[in-house]
N, C-alpha and C positions, 0 to 999 in steps of 0.2 A: 504494500500500500504506500509506504513512504517513497519507494522508488518511483511509483507512478506519479506521486505528487511532485517529486523533484523533476521528473521528466516533463510534466505538464507546465511547471513554472519555467523551465528552460525553454520550452516551446513558445510560451507567451513572450518571454524576453527576446527571443530570436525574432518573433513576429513584429515586435516593436521596432527593432533595428531594420528589418526588411521594409516596413512601412515607411520609415524615415528615408531609406534609400529610394524607394519608389516615389515619394513626394519630391525629393531633390531632383530626380530625373524628370519628373513631370514638369517641374519649374524650368529645367533646362530645355525642355521641349516646347516651352511657350505657355504652359498653364499659368493663369494669373495667381499672384500671391494673394493669400487670404490670411485672416487671423490664425487659422489652423494650419496653414502651409505657407511658410515663408523662409527665405534664406537666412534671415537673422536668427530665428529660433533653431533652425536645422543646423546652422553652423555651431551654435552653442551646444546643441546636443552632441554633435560629432566630436567637438573639441573637449567637452567636459563630462558628458554623461554616458556616452555610448559604451565606454570601456566596462562599465558596471553591468551592462546587459549581455555581455558576451562571455561564454565559458572560457574561450581562449582570448585573453585580454590583449595579447600581442597583435591581434588582427585589427583592432579599432583604428590605429593611426594609418594603416594601409587603406582601409575603407575610405577614410576622410581624404587622403591624398588622391585616390582614384576619383572621387566625386569632385574635388576641386579641379582636377584636370578636365573632367567632362564639362564642368561649368565654363572653364576658360575656352574650351573648344566651341561650346555653344554660343558664347557671347563675344568671343574675339576681342576686338578693340573696345567694345562697350563694357568690358569687365572693369576698365578704369573707373567708370562711373560707380560701380558697385563697391570697389575698393575705397574710393573717396568717401562714400557715405556709410561705410562700415557694414554693408549687408552682403 
């Protein structure tokens, strides 16, 4: 029973990270920012909170690096705007 609860918790935590990744990618693909999905909060999550959600905590920095790269690819020169305003 405890193993099942541990596995269920791990599945939920993984799903939170997967949703954050999906939200980030949706924004990169042109989805509008909302109060529930925006680069500012997602950046904070990946920089500060994501590590607590992953069983292998060494993976979190790589996830964020990959997503930043995808954002730079999606926005190109317009990324300077985002960097200037901190989002």
